[in-house]
Backbone as CSV, one residue per row, in Angstrom:
resi,resn,N_x,N_y,N_z,CA_x,CA_y,CA_z,C_x,C_y,C_z
1,UNK,0.814,-1.200,0.044,0.022,0.037,-0.015,0.881,1.191,0.003
2,UNK,0.640,2.206,-0.838,1.399,3.422,-0.950,1.166,4.320,0.289
3,UNK,2.201,5.220,0.423,2.170,6.056,1.695,2.141,7.544,1.180
4,UNK,1.477,8.419,1.890,1.366,9.831,1.377,1.610,10.710,2.572
5,UNK,2.005,11.945,2.363,2.270,12.937,3.418,0.944,13.656,3.865
6,UNK,0.767,13.848,5.220,-0.388,14.605,5.559,0.030,15.226,6.856
7,UNK,0.032,16.651,6.834,0.524,17.321,7.940,2.069,17.099,8.359
8,UNK,2.822,16.740,7.426,4.278,16.396,7.606,4.464,15.045,8.058
9,UNK,3.423,14.151,8.149,3.664,12.754,8.600,3.410,11.825,7.425
10,UNK,4.095,10.778,7.396,3.812,9.748,6.445,2.747,8.882,6.861
11,UNK,1.648,8.741,6.069,0.576,7.868,6.421,0.184,6.994,5.244
12,UNK,-0.585,5.818,5.573,-1.070,5.108,4.411,-1.832,5.949,3.585
13,UNK,-1.912,5.683,2.272,-2.529,6.602,1.273,-4.033,6.688,1.532
14,UNK,-4.723,5.637,1.934,-6.133,5.688,2.113,-6.427,6.488,3.326
15,UNK,-5.579,6.412,4.412,-5.748,7.254,5.628,-5.536,8.701,5.364
16,UNK,-4.475,9.035,4.601,-4.218,10.374,4.172,-5.342,10.988,3.428
17,UNK,-5.959,10.258,2.483,-7.049,10.696,1.640,-8.238,11.053,2.545
18,UNK,-8.504,10.077,3.534,-9.617,10.267,4.386,-9.449,11.650,5.263
19,UNK,-8.273,11.807,5.851,-8.007,12.932,6.713,-7.997,14.167,5.863
20,UNK,-7.551,14.177,4.579,-7.614,15.252,3.709,-9.109,15.726,3.373
21,UNK,-9.915,14.706,3.239,-11.267,14.890,2.836,-11.969,15.575,3.998
22,UNK,-11.646,15.072,5.207,-12.384,15.717,6.396,-11.833,17.087,6.619
23,UNK,-10.579,17.286,6.416,-10.052,18.748,6.500,-10.747,19.632,5.556
24,UNK,-10.936,19.219,4.285,-11.714,20.023,3.300,-13.066,20.296,3.777
25,UNK,-13.780,19.277,4.274,-15.175,19.499,4.650,-15.197,20.522,5.913
26,UNK,-14.292,20.430,6.736,-14.316,21.340,7.973,-13.986,22.692,7.399
27,UNK,-13.184,22.843,6.423,-12.682,24.132,5.933,-13.918,24.741,5.249
28,UNK,-14.593,23.910,4.504,-15.785,24.389,3.772,-16.952,24.824,4.764
29,UNK,-17.190,23.985,5.874,-18.197,24.520,6.871,-17.695,25.819,7.581
30,UNK,-16.467,26.006,7.835,-16.048,27.306,8.370,-16.264,28.351,7.438
31,UNK,-15.998,28.241,6.184,-16.120,29.307,5.173,-17.556,29.700,5.031
32,UNK,-18.431,28.624,5.036,-19.883,29.030,5.027,-20.382,29.839,6.160
33,UNK,-19.880,29.434,7.373,-20.281,30.174,8.674,-19.743,31.562,8.508
34,UNK,-18.596,31.800,8.041,-17.963,33.035,8.047,-18.609,33.953,6.867
35,UNK,-19.080,33.279,5.803,-19.770,34.010,4.720,-21.206,34.319,5.021
36,UNK,-21.782,33.623,5.969,-23.183,33.908,6.287,-23.270,35.298,6.959
37,UNK,-24.318,36.057,6.697,-24.494,37.310,7.336,-24.705,37.238,8.856
38,UNK,-23.911,37.960,9.545,-24.066,38.041,11.047,-24.292,39.388,11.512
39,UNK,-25.139,39.547,12.464,-25.441,40.794,13.056,-24.539,41.055,14.224
40,UNK,-23.806,42.131,14.173,-22.851,42.319,15.280,-23.697,42.633,16.546
41,UNK,-23.116,42.278,17.715,-23.814,42.450,18.970,-23.976,44.019,19.182
42,UNK,-25.090,44.399,19.721,-25.282,45.839,20.056,-24.300,46.285,21.160
43,UNK,-23.991,47.498,21.139,-22.916,48.024,22.147,-23.550,47.692,23.493
44,UNK,-22.670,47.633,24.592,-23.088,47.345,25.821,-23.882,48.545,26.443
45,UNK,-24.616,48.353,27.518,-25.431,49.420,28.166,-24.681,50.671,28.423
46,UNK,-23.435,50.538,28.926,-22.615,51.733,29.247,-22.272,52.596,28.120
47,UNK,-22.334,51.999,26.874,-22.034,52.704,25.704,-23.286,53.399,25.150
48,UNK,-24.432,52.730,25.225,-25.621,53.159,24.680,-26.431,54.117,25.594
49,UNK,-26.109,53.984,26.901,-26.859,54.844,27.822,-28.187,54.136,28.165
50,UNK,-28.492,53.028,27.600,-29.783,52.386,27.871,-29.590,50.902,28.213
51,UNK,-29.810,50.726,29.621,-29.569,49.331,30.108,-30.484,48.222,29.564
52,UNK,-31.660,48.738,29.029,-32.622,47.676,28.701,-32.228,46.943,27.495
53,UNK,-31.322,47.431,26.606,-30.957,46.704,25.464,-30.483,45.250,25.716
54,UNK,-29.778,45.023,26.879,-29.271,43.823,27.186,-30.309,42.863,27.707
55,UNK,-31.413,43.416,28.425,-32.429,42.650,29.004,-33.572,42.405,28.111
56,UNK,-33.741,43.175,27.121,-34.987,43.264,26.357,-35.386,41.919,25.735
57,UNK,-34.348,41.333,25.012,-34.681,40.018,24.371,-35.211,38.955,25.297
58,UNK,-34.679,38.930,26.502,-35.072,38.014,27.518,-36.449,38.434,28.020
59,UNK,-36.682,39.757,28.258,-38.090,40.299,28.714,-39.091,39.822,27.658
60,UNK,-38.871,40.050,26.470,-39.909,39.862,25.374,-40.169,38.289,25.240
61,UNK,-39.089,37.507,25.536,-39.241,36.060,25.508,-40.113,35.548,26.520
62,UNK,-39.822,36.117,27.769,-40.524,35.711,29.019,-41.991,36.234,29.019
63,UNK,-42.196,37.535,28.695,-43.422,38.146,28.842,-44.326,37.796,27.595
64,UNK,-43.782,37.787,26.343,-44.804,37.697,25.223,-44.397,36.464,24.396
65,UNK,-43.293,35.682,24.643,-42.991,34.541,23.918,-42.311,34.838,22.564
66,UNK,-41.793,36.181,22.439,-41.093,36.553,21.271,-39.769,36.201,21.193
67,UNK,-39.198,35.860,20.050,-37.751,35.648,19.921,-37.252,36.943,19.092
68,UNK,-36.695,37.937,19.738,-36.325,39.178,19.120,-34.947,39.557,19.482
69,UNK,-34.240,40.297,18.638,-32.852,40.716,18.792,-32.759,42.247,18.646
70,UNK,-31.963,42.876,19.409,-31.729,44.307,19.360,-30.828,44.499,18.129
71,UNK,-31.342,45.341,17.245,-30.446,45.683,15.943,-29.628,46.895,16.172
72,UNK,-30.177,48.003,16.643,-29.569,49.128,16.975,-30.165,49.932,18.084
73,UNK,-29.492,50.537,18.935,-30.070,51.511,19.951,-30.134,52.802,19.276
74,UNK,-31.049,53.660,19.763,-31.191,55.147,19.285,-31.449,55.139,17.827
75,UNK,-32.481,54.497,17.317,-32.641,54.369,15.789,-33.178,55.784,15.349
76,UNK,-32.612,56.422,14.408,-33.011,57.749,14.047,-34.290,57.684,13.075
77,UNK,-35.249,58.518,13.339,-36.409,58.724,12.504,-36.384,60.115,11.942
78,UNK,-36.403,60.377,10.777,-36.394,61.715,10.143,-37.583,62.590,10.573
79,UNK,-37.263,63.854,10.947,-38.344,64.748,11.297,-38.968,65.195,9.981
80,UNK,-40.306,65.490,10.082,-41.037,65.898,8.864,-40.576,67.106,8.390
81,UNK,-40.236,68.171,9.204,-40.082,69.505,8.755,-38.494,69.659,8.261
82,UNK,-37.569,68.726,8.528,-36.288,68.977,8.000,-35.469,67.661,8.032
83,UNK,-34.165,67.628,7.860,-33.418,66.340,7.721,-32.703,66.076,9.051
84,UNK,-33.165,66.551,10.039,-32.760,66.119,11.434,-33.599,64.976,11.796
85,UNK,-33.212,64.376,12.934,-33.752,63.161,13.321,-34.306,63.283,14.900
86,UNK,-35.216,62.374,15.120,-35.545,62.051,16.578,-35.375,60.590,16.630
87,UNK,-34.830,60.239,17.769,-34.494,58.758,18.024,-35.531,58.067,18.849
88,UNK,-35.813,56.767,18.358,-36.513,55.834,19.188,-35.511,55.028,19.943
89,UNK,-35.773,54.680,21.214,-34.824,54.093,22.121,-34.010,52.849,21.510
90,UNK,-34.873,51.889,21.038,-34.294,50.619,20.547,-35.120,50.103,19.257
91,UNK,-34.430,49.645,18.334,-34.947,48.976,17.153,-34.652,47.482,17.300
92,UNK,-35.668,46.730,17.257,-35.491,45.269,17.318,-36.111,44.655,16.144
93,UNK,-35.583,43.213,15.829,-36.233,42.511,14.876,-36.711,41.186,15.530
94,UNK,-37.984,40.904,15.264,-38.604,39.769,15.802,-38.621,38.608,14.801
95,UNK,-38.031,37.479,15.161,-37.857,36.369,14.306,-39.177,35.481,14.481
96,UNK,-39.498,34.836,13.393,-40.671,33.876,13.355,-40.235,32.553,13.610
97,UNK,-40.363,32.020,14.841,-40.009,30.604,15.136,-41.120,30.064,15.924
98,UNK,-41.505,28.714,15.705,-42.499,28.031,16.540,-43.764,28.867,16.557
99,UNK,-44.234,29.100,17.728,-45.459,29.855,17.899,-45.298,31.380,17.848
100,UNK,-44.079,31.783,17.564,-43.723,33.244,17.493,-44.658,34.013,16.509
101,UNK,-45.034,35.181,16.731,-45.768,35.895,15.748,-44.930,36.133,14.401
102,UNK,-45.473,36.612,13.367,-44.728,36.839,12.141,-43.507,37.758,12.399
103,UNK,-42.543,37.638,11.507,-41.406,38.528,11.489,-41.781,39.974,11.414
104,UNK,-41.120,40.851,12.225,-41.491,42.290,12.297,-40.303,43.064,12.847
105,UNK,-40.329,44.334,12.453,-39.466,45.317,13.058,-40.144,45.876,14.322
106,UNK,-39.437,46.049,15.343,-40.152,46.585,16.595,-39.440,47.916,17.065
107,UNK,-40.192,49.018,17.084,-39.769,50.213,17.578,-40.084,50.184,19.075
108,UNK,-39.196,50.238,19.945,-39.308,50.160,21.369,-38.896,51.544,22.050
109,UNK,-39.847,52.080,22.734,-39.592,53.322,23.469,-39.672,52.935,24.937
110,UNK,-38.587,53.384,25.567,-38.529,53.125,27.066,-38.742,54.292,27.860
111,UNK,-39.747,54.250,28.724,-40.043,55.462,29.557,-39.847,55.051,31.051
112,UNK,-39.100,55.844,31.812,-38.893,55.492,33.141,-39.815,56.475,34.064
113,UNK,-40.462,57.414,33.400,-41.321,58.297,34.165,-42.564,58.556,33.390
114,UNK,-43.706,58.329,33.963,-44.939,58.540,33.184,-45.319,59.915,32.757
115,UNK,-44.613,60.787,33.341,-44.758,62.309,33.073,-43.950,62.756,31.859
116,UNK,-43.092,61.701,31.279,-42.259,62.083,30.207,-42.963,61.780,28.870
117,UNK,-44.178,61.273,28.903,-44.902,60.995,27.689,-45.219,62.301,26.878
118,UNK,-45.061,62.170,25.503,-45.381,63.421,24.693,-46.241,62.738,23.500
119,UNK,-47.312,63.400,23.294,-48.222,63.023,22.181,-47.526,63.143,20.864
120,UNK,-46.791,64.210,20.633,-46.195,64.415,19.351,-45.111,63.212,19.044
121,UNK,-44.406,62.761,20.102,-43.523,61.599,19.905,-44.294,60.402,19.457
122,UNK,-45.426,60.151,20.207,-46.170,58.999,19.800,-46.743,59.152,18.397
123,UNK,-47.094,60.268,18.013,-47.610,60.533,16.622,-46.479,60.162,15.595
124,UNK,-45.240,60.537,15.873,-44.160,60.223,14.901,-43.961,58.729,14.892
125,UNK,-44.021,58.091,15.909,-43.768,56.632,15.948,-44.925,55.869,15.163
126,UNK,-46.063,56.428,15.336,-47.302,55.838,14.649,-46.998,56.029,13.117
127,UNK,-46.617,57.187,12.784,-46.336,57.512,11.393,-45.220,56.596,10.781
128,UNK,-44.252,56.219,11.610,-43.151,55.319,11.177,-43.686,53.906,10.901
129,UNK,-44.657,53.498,11.837,-45.202,52.191,11.629,-45.931,52.108,10.337
130,UNK,-46.712,53.153,10.051,-47.439,53.157,8.733,-46.574,53.312,7.503
131,UNK,-45.393,54.066,7.707,-44.533,54.188,6.508,-43.830,52.941,6.114
132,UNK,-43.436,52.079,7.160,-42.725,50.811,6.906,-41.285,50.980,6.721
133,UNK,-40.538,49.953,6.839,-38.989,50.034,6.889,-38.519,50.483,5.586
134,UNK,-38.925,50.155,4.494,-38.309,50.751,3.191,-38.264,52.253,3.206
135,UNK,-39.353,52.837,3.510,-39.403,54.299,3.605,-38.466,54.800,4.743
136,UNK,-38.426,54.219,5.898,-37.535,54.614,6.877,-36.046,54.467,6.508
137,UNK,-35.676,53.484,5.817,-34.369,53.341,5.152,-34.034,54.469,4.224
138,UNK,-34.954,54.755,3.392,-34.672,55.900,2.478,-34.477,57.224,3.219
139,UNK,-35.266,57.369,4.241,-35.218,58.562,4.996,-33.886,58.645,5.838
140,UNK,-33.445,57.445,6.240,-32.157,57.270,6.914,-31.017,57.781,6.020
141,UNK,-31.041,57.404,4.694,-30.088,57.792,3.796,-30.084,59.269,3.604
142,UNK,-31.233,59.902,3.565,-31.409,61.328,3.370,-30.591,62.059,4.621
143,UNK,-30.899,61.484,5.859,-30.259,62.104,6.991,-28.776,62.001,6.848
144,UNK,-28.283,60.765,6.472,-26.890,60.572,6.464,-26.233,61.463,5.418
145,UNK,-26.874,61.541,4.219,-26.242,62.270,3.159,-26.178,63.736,3.404
146,UNK,-26.942,64.346,4.351,-26.908,65.712,4.698,-26.196,66.045,5.944
147,UNK,-25.698,64.979,6.640,-25.024,65.167,7.972,-23.530,65.243,7.720
148,UNK,-22.995,66.219,8.627,-21.481,66.362,8.527,-20.796,65.165,9.105
149,UNK,-21.634,64.288,9.867,-21.145,63.044,10.470,-21.866,61.824,9.952
150,UNK,-21.947,61.821,8.576,-22.705,60.714,7.979,-22.058,59.298,8.246
151,UNK,-20.839,59.211,8.673,-20.283,57.890,9.077,-21.033,57.288,10.306
152,UNK,-21.734,58.149,11.100,-22.270,57.603,12.292,-23.484,56.676,11.904
153,UNK,-24.078,57.018,10.714,-25.218,56.280,10.170,-24.862,55.063,9.472
154,UNK,-23.653,54.926,8.996,-23.242,53.883,8.143,-23.379,52.535,8.816
155,UNK,-22.872,52.499,10.050,-23.073,51.247,10.840,-24.390,50.820,10.982
156,UNK,-25.333,51.847,11.253,-26.793,51.498,11.355,-27.204,50.857,10.068
157,UNK,-26.821,51.520,8.986,-27.347,50.904,7.640,-26.870,49.684,7.334
158,UNK,-25.549,49.371,7.753,-25.042,48.023,7.591,-25.784,46.959,8.344
159,UNK,-26.132,47.308,9.664,-26.844,46.364,10.399,-28.234,46.105,9.900
160,UNK,-28.875,47.166,9.429,-30.226,46.951,8.880,-30.167,46.163,7.538
161,UNK,-29.187,46.301,6.755,-29.132,45.615,5.531,-28.973,44.150,5.715
162,UNK,-28.715,43.629,6.878,-28.600,42.178,7.101,-29.964,41.528,7.313
163,UNK,-30.991,42.347,7.442,-32.325,41.830,7.738,-33.371,42.223,6.671
164,UNK,-34.420,41.410,6.558,-35.398,41.805,5.377,-36.179,43.077,5.736
165,UNK,-36.040,44.069,4.788,-36.670,45.373,4.980,-38.263,45.301,4.749
166,UNK,-38.713,44.315,4.114,-40.066,44.207,3.708,-41.060,43.673,4.872
167,UNK,-40.605,43.549,6.134,-41.439,43.104,7.202,-42.140,44.284,7.783
168,UNK,-43.289,44.168,8.385,-43.982,45.287,8.973,-43.272,45.815,10.176
169,UNK,-43.635,47.007,10.492,-43.035,47.756,11.644,-44.167,47.865,12.785
170,UNK,-43.673,47.484,14.014,-44.677,47.552,15.167,-44.050,48.369,16.234
171,UNK,-44.929,48.856,17.183,-44.493,49.870,18.221,-44.733,49.296,19.511
172,UNK,-43.792,49.307,20.370,-43.845,48.742,21.770,-43.329,49.768,22.773
173,UNK,-44.024,49.914,23.799,-43.642,50.731,24.925,-43.209,49.926,26.097
174,UNK,-42.086,50.339,26.857,-41.831,49.762,28.159,-41.998,50.971,29.101
175,UNK,-42.887,50.816,30.072,-43.185,52.155,30.786,-43.835,51.804,32.067
176,UNK,-43.949,52.779,32.994,-44.699,52.555,34.263,-46.242,52.261,33.978
177,UNK,-46.855,51.631,34.884,-48.273,51.282,34.852,-49.121,52.515,34.584
178,UNK,-48.880,53.596,35.179,-49.760,54.786,35.039,-49.668,55.285,33.529
179,UNK,-48.550,55.150,33.049,-48.353,55.617,31.601,-49.119,54.718,30.633
180,UNK,-49.020,53.384,30.960,-49.738,52.338,30.147,-51.096,52.546,30.130
181,UNK,-51.617,52.961,31.259,-53.158,53.187,31.318,-53.598,54.357,30.515
182,UNK,-52.686,55.255,30.254,-52.966,56.540,29.468,-52.759,56.329,28.016
183,UNK,-52.076,55.318,27.623,-51.826,55.054,26.169,-53.060,54.639,25.484
184,UNK,-53.192,54.885,24.197,-54.295,54.354,23.311,-54.309,52.836,23.438
185,UNK,-55.478,52.344,23.197,-55.595,50.942,23.256,-54.887,50.127,22.280
186,UNK,-54.548,50.888,21.136,-53.845,50.152,20.083,-52.427,50.198,20.107
187,UNK,-51.860,50.771,21.199,-50.490,50.817,21.356,-49.985,49.778,22.469
188,UNK,-49.187,49.055,22.038,-48.654,47.823,22.866,-47.768,48.445,23.896
189,UNK,-47.891,47.949,25.123,-47.065,48.434,26.295,-46.913,47.287,27.301
190,UNK,-45.599,47.136,27.765,-45.288,46.165,28.892,-44.910,47.169,30.056
191,UNK,-45.683,46.869,31.184,-45.430,47.807,32.337,-44.342,47.225,33.224
192,UNK,-43.673,48.089,33.850,-42.576,47.605,35.001,-43.267,46.716,35.963
193,UNK,-44.526,46.998,36.345,-45.218,46.266,37.380,-45.249,44.835,36.870
194,UNK,-45.553,44.620,35.603,-45.618,43.224,35.066,-44.361,42.463,35.071
195,UNK,-43.194,43.245,35.215,-42.026,42.516,35.160,-41.378,42.157,36.552
196,UNK,-42.015,42.596,37.670,-41.574,42.376,38.880,-41.465,40.906,39.312
197,UNK,-42.269,40.058,38.707,-42.193,38.628,39.068,-41.624,37.815,37.934
198,UNK,-41.013,38.614,36.904,-40.530,37.746,35.690,-39.112,37.318,35.812
199,UNK,-38.842,36.197,35.415,-37.539,35.574,35.366,-36.985,35.749,33.840
200,UNK,-35.834,36.281,33.765,-35.279,36.481,32.405,-34.029,35.652,32.264
201,UNK,-33.933,34.937,31.136,-32.817,33.942,31.003,-31.561,34.700,30.405
202,UNK,-31.547,36.002,30.042,-30.350,36.510,29.604,-29.798,37.542,30.627
203,UNK,-28.527,37.265,31.000,-27.833,38.100,32.147,-28.632,37.961,33.301
204,UNK,-28.956,36.736,33.750,-29.931,36.521,34.819,-29.465,37.039,36.155
205,UNK,-28.207,37.010,36.463,-27.714,37.679,37.732,-27.944,39.138,37.752
206,UNK,-27.577,39.850,36.670,-27.724,41.305,36.605,-29.178,41.565,36.640
207,UNK,-30.080,40.705,35.925,-31.447,40.988,35.897,-32.012,40.932,37.265
208,UNK,-31.649,39.879,38.106,-32.227,39.782,39.464,-31.913,41.044,40.299
209,UNK,-30.673,41.499,40.109,-30.319,42.708,40.864,-31.233,43.867,40.366
210,UNK,-31.341,44.098,38.994,-32.082,45.083,38.461,-33.515,45.049,38.882
211,UNK,-34.046,43.811,38.933,-35.502,43.615,39.318,-35.734,43.912,40.820
212,UNK,-34.680,43.659,41.593,-34.916,43.781,42.998,-34.673,45.297,43.448
213,UNK,-33.692,46.037,42.760,-33.345,47.368,43.251,-34.093,48.447,42.443
214,UNK,-34.139,48.341,41.004,-34.661,49.380,40.228,-36.120,49.290,39.851
215,UNK,-36.513,48.057,39.630,-37.854,47.887,39.053,-38.999,48.374,39.861
216,UNK,-38.858,48.079,41.280,-39.920,48.640,42.175,-40.104,50.208,41.939
217,UNK,-38.983,50.888,41.902,-38.948,52.291,41.726,-39.608,52.769,40.471
218,UNK,-39.283,52.058,39.391,-39.787,52.256,38.070,-41.219,52.081,38.020
219,UNK,-41.571,51.007,38.703,-43.149,50.594,38.738,-44.010,51.716,39.396
220,UNK,-43.358,52.438,40.327,-44.138,53.492,41.043,-44.103,54.856,40.397
221,UNK,-43.288,55.021,39.327,-43.186,56.336,38.694,-44.449,56.686,37.909
């Protein structure tokens, strides 16, 4: 039986061929994984200034049965009167798995004080829901093209490009119970009060501390 070199060692030819084939298959699987579009992890809470980004996928999974990922914090929405923007706290994308609802983009506004509610802000968010993501993407390009810091929007655009733009847009508030009661019936809201007994499977130790120390205060606001 002939012998062949594999990794600098002389092996029987059949064994060398087998190992070579396995190496090629492993390399092919690695290449496919690296070529597949991957969404970069959102910046940590200390960078975004919003601690809910890390907890929110777990909150939505436990409270609503959703499988959702944070795409970007502080998603810019173009103002009607000019090319400046107003930001919604978090943009998420909900995946359709098992009994999960259909895929959708989720605009999530986080309110820590019920007195911070503004009707004009809600109107803009509702308008964004009606416009849909393709329009919001075009408006984002308008904002970027007229900004002296357009590079800030490029990372946002790259992240959005990895997900299907033709999915509907929905609106969700995370807010104190008093504010939830004042929102229109067609606006989805999760109250802090509803989270007090919730177990979250992402960052569970940090969540338990957050739930014990901060959530009771937020629920009373």
